[in-house]
Structures are given as structure tokens and as C-alpha cells.
C-alpha positions as CSV (number, residue, x, y, z in Angstrom):
1,M,121.9,40.8,-60.7
2,Q,118.6,39.1,-61.5
3,K,116.5,41.5,-64.4
4,P,113.1,42.4,-62.8
5,F,111.1,40.6,-65.8
6,E,112.8,36.8,-64.3
7,I,111.0,34.4,-62.4
8,R,111.9,34.8,-59.3
9,A,113.3,31.0,-58.0
10,T,111.7,31.0,-54.1
11,G,110.0,29.1,-52.0
12,R,107.2,31.3,-52.6
13,G,106.7,31.3,-56.5
14,Y,105.7,34.9,-58.0
15,R,105.0,38.4,-56.5
16,I,101.7,39.1,-57.7
17,G,100.2,42.6,-57.1
18,V,96.3,43.3,-57.6
19,D,94.4,46.6,-57.9
20,A,92.2,45.4,-54.9
21,R,89.9,48.8,-55.1
22,Q,86.9,46.9,-55.4
23,L,87.4,45.1,-52.5
24,S,86.5,48.5,-50.5
25,T,82.8,49.0,-51.5
26,Q,79.3,47.1,-51.2
27,V,79.3,44.2,-53.2
28,S,78.4,44.8,-56.7
29,G,79.1,41.8,-59.6
30,I,83.2,43.1,-60.2
31,G,83.4,43.5,-56.7
32,R,82.0,39.8,-56.2
33,Y,84.8,38.3,-58.7
34,N,87.3,40.1,-57.3
35,A,86.7,38.1,-54.2
36,E,86.2,34.7,-55.6
37,V,88.7,34.7,-58.0
38,L,91.3,36.3,-55.7
39,S,90.7,34.2,-52.9
40,R,90.9,30.9,-54.6
41,L,94.4,32.2,-55.8
42,V,96.4,32.8,-52.9
43,E,95.4,29.3,-51.8
44,M,97.4,28.3,-54.4
45,G,100.6,29.9,-53.2
46,H,103.1,32.6,-54.6
47,E,103.3,36.0,-52.6
48,W,100.4,38.8,-53.1
49,F,100.3,42.4,-52.9
50,L,96.5,44.2,-52.8
51,Y,96.9,47.8,-53.0
52,S,93.8,50.1,-52.7
53,H,92.9,53.4,-52.3
54,R,91.4,52.7,-48.9
55,P,90.5,49.9,-46.4
56,L,89.5,46.5,-48.0
57,A,85.7,45.7,-46.8
58,L,85.4,42.6,-48.8
59,G,87.2,39.0,-47.8
60,D,89.3,37.9,-45.4
61,W,92.8,38.3,-46.7
62,N,94.6,38.3,-42.8
63,R,97.0,35.2,-44.7
64,P,101.0,34.6,-44.3
65,N,101.3,35.2,-48.3
66,V,99.0,37.8,-48.4
67,Q,100.3,42.0,-48.0
68,V,97.4,44.6,-48.1
69,R,98.4,48.1,-48.7
70,T,96.0,50.9,-48.2
71,A,95.9,54.4,-48.2
72,G,92.5,56.7,-47.1
73,I,91.2,58.2,-49.9
74,S,87.5,58.8,-51.0
75,H,87.5,61.8,-53.1
76,T,86.7,60.2,-57.0
77,Y,89.7,62.7,-58.3
78,L,92.0,61.9,-56.0
79,R,91.4,57.8,-56.1
80,M,91.9,58.4,-59.9
81,L,95.5,60.0,-59.1
82,W,96.6,57.4,-57.0
83,S,95.6,54.8,-59.0
84,Q,98.2,56.4,-61.7
85,T,101.3,57.4,-59.2
86,V,100.9,55.6,-55.7
87,M,99.9,52.1,-57.6
88,P,102.5,51.9,-59.7
89,W,105.0,53.6,-57.3
90,W,104.3,50.5,-54.8
91,A,104.5,47.9,-57.4
92,S,107.9,48.8,-58.1
93,Q,109.0,49.2,-54.5
94,D,107.5,45.3,-54.0
95,R,109.6,43.9,-57.2
96,L,106.7,42.3,-58.9
97,D,106.4,39.4,-61.1
98,L,103.3,40.5,-62.7
99,F,100.4,42.9,-61.9
100,W,96.7,42.5,-62.0
101,S,93.9,44.7,-62.9
102,P,90.5,43.0,-62.2
103,L,89.0,45.8,-63.8
104,H,89.4,47.3,-67.1
105,R,92.3,49.7,-66.8
106,L,96.3,49.5,-65.6
107,P,98.3,52.4,-65.1
108,L,99.3,54.8,-67.7
109,V,103.1,54.0,-66.5
110,M,104.2,50.6,-64.9
111,P,107.4,49.8,-64.1
112,S,109.7,48.7,-66.9
113,G,110.1,44.7,-67.2
114,L,106.7,44.1,-65.5
115,A,104.3,41.6,-66.6
116,S,100.8,42.7,-66.7
117,V,97.5,41.4,-67.1
118,V,94.0,42.8,-67.2
119,T,90.2,41.6,-67.2
120,I,88.0,43.3,-69.3
121,H,83.8,42.5,-67.7
122,D,82.4,44.4,-71.0
123,L,82.6,46.8,-73.5
124,V,79.6,49.0,-72.6
125,W,81.1,52.0,-73.3
126,R,80.9,50.7,-76.9
127,H,77.7,48.7,-77.2
128,A,75.5,51.0,-74.6
129,G,77.3,54.0,-73.5
130,Q,74.3,56.4,-73.4
131,T,73.9,54.5,-70.0
132,M,77.1,55.2,-68.3
133,R,78.0,58.2,-66.1
134,P,79.6,60.4,-69.0
135,L,83.2,60.8,-66.6
136,N,82.9,56.7,-66.8
137,R,82.4,56.2,-70.1
138,W,85.2,58.5,-71.2
139,L,87.4,56.7,-69.0
140,D,86.7,53.5,-70.3
141,Q,86.7,54.3,-73.7
142,T,90.1,56.5,-73.8
143,L,92.2,54.0,-70.9
144,M,90.7,50.4,-71.3
145,P,92.5,50.4,-74.9
146,H,95.3,51.3,-73.8
147,A,95.0,48.6,-71.0
148,V,94.7,45.9,-73.6
149,R,97.5,47.2,-75.8
150,A,99.9,47.4,-73.1
151,S,99.0,43.9,-70.9
152,D,100.2,40.7,-71.5
153,R,97.0,39.0,-71.6
154,V,93.8,40.3,-71.3
155,V,91.0,38.1,-69.5
156,A,87.9,38.2,-71.0
157,V,84.8,36.7,-68.5
158,S,83.0,35.2,-71.8
159,E,83.4,34.2,-75.4
160,S,81.4,37.1,-76.5
161,T,83.1,39.9,-74.3
162,A,86.7,38.2,-76.2
163,R,85.0,38.5,-79.7
164,D,83.7,42.1,-78.8
165,I,87.2,42.9,-77.5
166,E,89.2,41.4,-80.4
167,H,86.3,43.3,-83.1
168,A,87.0,46.5,-81.0
169,M,91.0,46.5,-80.5
170,P,92.3,44.1,-83.5
171,F,95.7,44.5,-81.9
172,A,94.4,42.4,-78.6
173,V,93.7,39.3,-81.2
174,G,96.0,36.4,-79.7
175,K,96.3,37.3,-76.4
176,V,92.5,37.2,-74.8
177,R,91.6,34.6,-72.9
178,A,87.8,33.7,-72.4
179,I,87.3,32.8,-69.0
180,P,83.4,32.7,-67.7
181,L,83.0,33.5,-64.0
182,G,81.4,31.0,-61.4
183,A,78.2,31.4,-59.2
184,A,78.4,33.3,-56.2
185,E,78.6,31.3,-52.5
186,L,75.8,33.3,-50.8
187,G,75.0,30.5,-48.1
188,E,71.9,28.8,-47.3
189,P,68.3,30.3,-48.4
190,G,66.4,30.9,-45.5
191,P,62.4,29.3,-45.5
192,R,59.5,30.7,-47.9
193,E,58.1,32.9,-45.0
194,S,61.3,34.8,-43.9
195,L,60.4,36.9,-47.5
196,E,57.1,37.9,-45.6
197,A,59.0,40.9,-44.0
198,L,60.0,42.1,-47.4
199,G,56.6,42.1,-48.3
200,L,56.5,38.6,-50.6
201,S,54.0,36.3,-49.5
202,G,52.6,35.0,-52.2
203,P,54.2,33.6,-55.8
204,Y,57.1,36.1,-57.2
205,F,59.6,36.4,-60.1
206,L,62.5,38.6,-59.4
207,F,64.6,41.5,-60.9
208,V,68.4,41.6,-59.6
209,G,70.7,44.3,-60.2
210,T,72.2,47.7,-59.9
211,L,69.4,50.3,-60.3
212,E,70.9,52.2,-63.7
213,P,69.6,52.7,-67.2
214,R,71.4,49.7,-68.8
215,K,69.5,47.3,-67.2
216,N,66.2,47.8,-68.7
217,L,64.0,48.2,-65.8
218,G,61.7,50.5,-67.6
219,R,60.7,47.9,-70.3
220,L,60.5,45.3,-68.1
221,L,57.8,47.1,-66.1
222,E,56.3,48.2,-68.9
223,A,55.8,45.0,-70.2
224,W,54.2,43.6,-66.6
225,S,51.8,46.1,-66.7
226,R,50.6,45.0,-70.2
227,L,49.4,41.4,-68.4
228,P,46.6,40.7,-66.6
229,P,46.8,40.7,-62.3
230,S,45.7,37.4,-62.1
231,L,48.7,35.6,-63.5
232,G,51.0,33.5,-62.6
233,G,48.4,33.3,-59.6
234,G,48.5,36.7,-58.7
235,A,52.8,37.0,-58.9
236,V,54.5,40.0,-58.3
237,L,57.6,41.5,-59.1
238,A,60.2,41.5,-56.6
239,V,63.1,44.5,-57.5
240,A,66.2,43.8,-55.5
241,G,69.3,45.8,-55.8
242,G,71.0,49.2,-54.7
243,V,70.7,52.8,-56.1
244,G,73.0,52.9,-59.1
245,W,72.8,56.6,-61.4
246,G,71.0,58.1,-64.3
247,G,68.1,59.0,-62.1
248,V,66.3,54.9,-62.5
249,D,63.7,55.9,-60.0
250,V,61.7,52.7,-59.8
251,Q,59.2,53.7,-57.4
252,A,58.3,56.5,-59.9
253,M,57.8,54.3,-62.6
254,V,55.5,51.6,-60.4
255,L,53.4,54.7,-59.5
256,S,52.7,56.0,-63.2
257,L,52.1,52.2,-64.7
258,G,49.4,51.6,-61.9
259,L,51.8,48.6,-60.7
260,Q,51.7,49.7,-57.0
261,D,49.8,46.1,-55.8
262,R,52.4,44.3,-58.7
263,V,55.7,45.1,-57.7
264,R,57.5,45.1,-54.4
265,V,61.2,47.1,-54.6
266,L,63.1,45.6,-51.9
267,G,66.4,47.4,-52.3
268,F,69.7,46.4,-51.8
269,V,69.7,43.0,-50.1
270,S,72.3,40.9,-48.3
271,D,73.8,37.4,-49.9
272,Q,71.8,35.7,-46.8
273,Q,68.1,37.3,-48.4
274,L,69.2,37.2,-52.2
275,A,69.9,33.5,-51.7
276,T,66.6,33.0,-50.1
277,L,65.4,35.0,-52.6
278,Y,66.4,33.1,-55.8
279,A,65.4,29.8,-53.9
280,H,61.7,30.5,-54.0
281,A,61.5,32.6,-57.3
282,L,59.6,31.2,-60.3
283,F,62.2,32.6,-62.4
284,V,64.7,35.7,-62.8
285,A,63.9,37.9,-65.3
286,M,67.2,40.2,-66.5
287,P,66.7,41.9,-70.0
288,S,69.5,44.0,-69.8
289,L,70.2,46.2,-73.2
290,Y,74.0,44.8,-72.4
291,E,76.0,42.2,-70.2
292,G,79.4,41.0,-70.4
293,F,78.5,38.4,-68.6
294,G,75.3,38.5,-66.4
295,L,75.8,37.0,-63.1
296,P,72.1,37.3,-61.5
297,L,71.5,34.6,-64.5
298,L,74.2,32.0,-63.5
299,E,73.5,32.5,-59.8
300,A,69.5,32.1,-60.5
301,T,70.3,28.9,-62.5
302,S,72.9,27.3,-60.3
303,R,69.7,26.9,-57.5
304,G,67.5,25.7,-60.3
305,V,65.5,28.8,-61.2
306,P,65.1,29.6,-64.7
307,V,65.3,33.1,-66.3
308,L,64.1,35.6,-69.0
309,T,66.9,37.3,-70.6
310,S,67.9,39.7,-73.2
311,N,68.9,37.5,-77.0
312,I,71.8,39.8,-77.3
313,S,75.7,39.9,-75.8
314,S,76.9,37.5,-73.9
315,M,73.4,36.9,-72.1
316,P,71.9,33.9,-74.3
317,E,75.5,32.2,-73.6
318,V,75.1,32.3,-70.1
319,A,71.7,31.3,-69.8
320,G,72.2,28.3,-71.8
321,D,68.9,25.8,-72.5
322,A,67.4,27.4,-69.0
323,G,66.2,30.7,-70.2
324,V,63.5,32.5,-72.5
325,L,65.0,35.0,-74.6
326,V,63.3,38.4,-75.2
327,S,64.4,41.1,-77.7
328,P,65.3,44.1,-74.7
329,L,64.5,47.1,-77.1
330,D,60.9,45.7,-77.9
331,V,58.5,45.6,-75.1
332,D,56.1,43.4,-77.2
333,S,59.0,40.6,-76.9
334,I,59.2,40.7,-73.3
335,T,55.5,40.7,-72.8
336,R,55.3,37.6,-74.7
337,G,58.4,35.9,-72.6
338,L,56.5,37.1,-69.2
339,S,53.5,35.7,-70.2
340,Q,54.8,32.4,-71.5
341,M,57.2,31.7,-68.3
342,L,54.2,32.6,-66.3
343,G,51.5,31.4,-68.2
344,D,53.1,28.1,-69.0
345,S,54.1,25.6,-66.1
346,K,55.3,23.2,-68.5
347,C,57.6,25.6,-69.9
348,G,58.5,26.6,-66.9
349,A,59.0,23.1,-65.2
350,E,61.4,22.2,-68.0
351,L,63.5,25.2,-68.1
352,A,63.9,24.5,-64.2
353,G,64.8,21.0,-64.8
354,R,67.9,21.9,-66.9
355,A,68.8,25.0,-64.9
356,V,71.1,23.3,-63.0
357,A,73.0,21.4,-65.4
358,S,73.4,24.3,-67.7
359,A,74.6,26.4,-64.5
360,R,77.7,23.3,-64.1
361,R,79.6,24.9,-67.1
362,F,80.7,27.7,-64.9
363,S,82.8,27.2,-61.7
364,W,85.0,29.7,-59.8
365,D,87.1,27.1,-59.0
366,R,88.0,26.6,-62.5
367,S,87.9,30.7,-63.2
368,A,90.7,30.9,-60.8
369,R,92.9,28.0,-62.2
370,R,92.5,29.2,-65.6
371,T,93.7,32.9,-64.5
372,M,96.7,31.8,-62.7
373,E,97.7,29.9,-65.8
374,V,97.1,33.2,-68.0
375,F,99.7,34.8,-65.3
376,E,102.0,32.5,-66.2
377,E,101.6,32.8,-69.8
378,A,101.7,36.4,-69.2
379,I,105.2,36.2,-67.1
380,E,106.5,33.6,-69.7
381,A,105.7,36.1,-72.6
382,R,107.3,38.9,-71.1
383,Q,110.2,36.9,-70.2
384,A,111.0,35.7,-73.8
385,R,110.7,39.5,-74.6
386,G,113.5,40.1,-72.6
387,G,111.1,42.4,-70.3
388,R,109.8,44.6,-73.1
389,A,106.1,46.1,-73.3
390,P,104.0,44.3,-75.7
């Protein structure tokens, strides 16, 4: 009888299960990663089983080699219980060769002999834990080390994150693979005039991100308030992103700093609007306190738009030579960076000229191919151990 850990010699290749919960919610950075990589993976053949606590809302998975299994759970604690019980049970019933979690965690108990891969996007709980919801911080610092230890291979979304994992969890050394992300295919941007409906009739620079403490928007706004309104031809700061957590009230900060005429708070925007915002921005400002990758930086540079970002974690790696780096905890440093980007047209032109070439270092197609190679590594490693857990 065939052992569960053996590669099945079928014409359809491996049987791979995926924790697809991030595909059931409004698009986020991790949800976009999941959709972009998975859509390419399923084109490579094999049999795919997508598991979620509720129906999927992102991506088209109506394909002959894909089966979607969902429940109807919305409550946070029931969702957690489902992930620890029903999802591994489905994995057992589907007789998988490999299980992939694109989001930091694995079920505590998995079917015997099943190979597994986990993707780690960041170690916010370790480097900027005060910016997380307390529950999420506790879950990550508790369940992430378990997932890294239990998995056969670990995917890190940047070289910086790979180093962070190995430093924080030495038992991971040897099985971490850095696979950077790619730029999102947001569609064709609209004309500059279409942004007038968003209150953007003149020059602007752009912030993109969920409104939460880690994004450091307060210091960015304070830095902006220190500069003269005439800088950059009367440019404004456009803030695009859905409400997160932590009481980040952008409107209140704007009022307290007297920036009502110099900031446009756009809220959550569609992909098409985001493509248009990137295309016509002077630059993207992202002085985050910590990022595992920093997808907006790549989305900007891939469209020829330079960036202002932090000099820590993965952000210099992603910005390459198309950005100005600042100290995210130093408002004076951010102020100087903004002044350079808006007041030195030669610098801005040089950075913009290098942006597209810098972005070519990254590709979703390359990311998907490397991810499939890591899946094969994990299956072979588990097989070599006779199906035993790491």
C-alpha cells in the first residue's frame, strides 16, 4: 500500500492543499500575494485544494485541477478553531502530498507524513510588536515558531525577512528560502483628469497602506507640516488605504497639524484607482517602522515612480537605487527626505529614471516558479525522512 508521504505517480502530479483564508477578504498585501502566486501555481498542473472558513472573494478558481472547500464562519474565535480542526481534517481526507500556509501559521496537528511549507511575511511581533493588535501579536509569537519548526521548508518574502527568521529561530537555519514578491497587475491607469474626482487636481505624492500604527503615518504628517506649502509646486499628500486598527485617525491628525489644504484622505481605493494614483504621483512615501517586504514600493517603481522609505528591514532591499532612505523614528530625517524629493527636481528625475530597471529584479512569475521548487524540496525532504516530522 502506498505510504501517505510518497509522491503519487499520477498524471496530475502532486496533491497540494492551501490555507486560502486570505482570499476570502478585502484585498490586502498578503491576500494579493496569495492570489498572484497561487494563480500561477495552478497553471503548472497538479491537483489543488483550497481551504477557507468562508467563501472566496478574490481570484477565479473555476479550473479543472482546483477544488475549493469552504465553510460559513465569520466569528474570529470560531475561525481559529476551524483552522485547527476542520482544515487539517480536510487535508487528511484529501490525501495531500503537501500543505502550504501562505500566512505565518500551520495547524498544531497535521496528518502524519504530510509535507508542509509556510510563508513568513514579516516578524512584526518581534520588531514592532507594539503596533499589532494584542491577540494577533500573541498568536504570531506563539504559533509562528511552531510553524517554522514543524514545516519542511520556510518561504521568506525578502532576504531581510529570511535573516530575521534565522536570527530569531536558529532551528530554521538551512530550510529558509528567500523568494521576493512581484508587482501587482493593477490594470491600465486612467488619465490624470480622472483623479479630480478624488480632489487631486494638482501635483501630489502618495502614501499607500492600511491605516495602522506600524505605517508611521503620524511622523510623515508631522514632517510634512514642517515644510512650506509652496514646495513641489503646491503638492499635496494623498493617503490611500483602508482603516486598520490602533485608532489611527488621519483626519484628526490632519486637523491638529493644520494640514487640511495639504492632505487628501482617500480611504480604500480600487485597483484601477490605485494604478492611476501610482502613475501620476511625484513619488510614493512609505517611512514604515518595519516591513517584511513593502509591496507599495515595488508597485511604484515598476511604474517608473521613485520612493521615499525607511532605512531599515526590507525597505532598502526593495527600493534599490530608486529611493531616498530616511530614519523612520526621526521626524527631521523624514522632513529632509521630503524636501529633497520635492525640492530637487534633478534628484527626482534621476531616481525615476532608475525605477523601472530596479523593479525588474522582481517578478510574480519568478516567485511562483521558485515556490513550486520549494514545494518539491519539501516533499522530497519529508520522503527522505520516511514521512517523519522535522
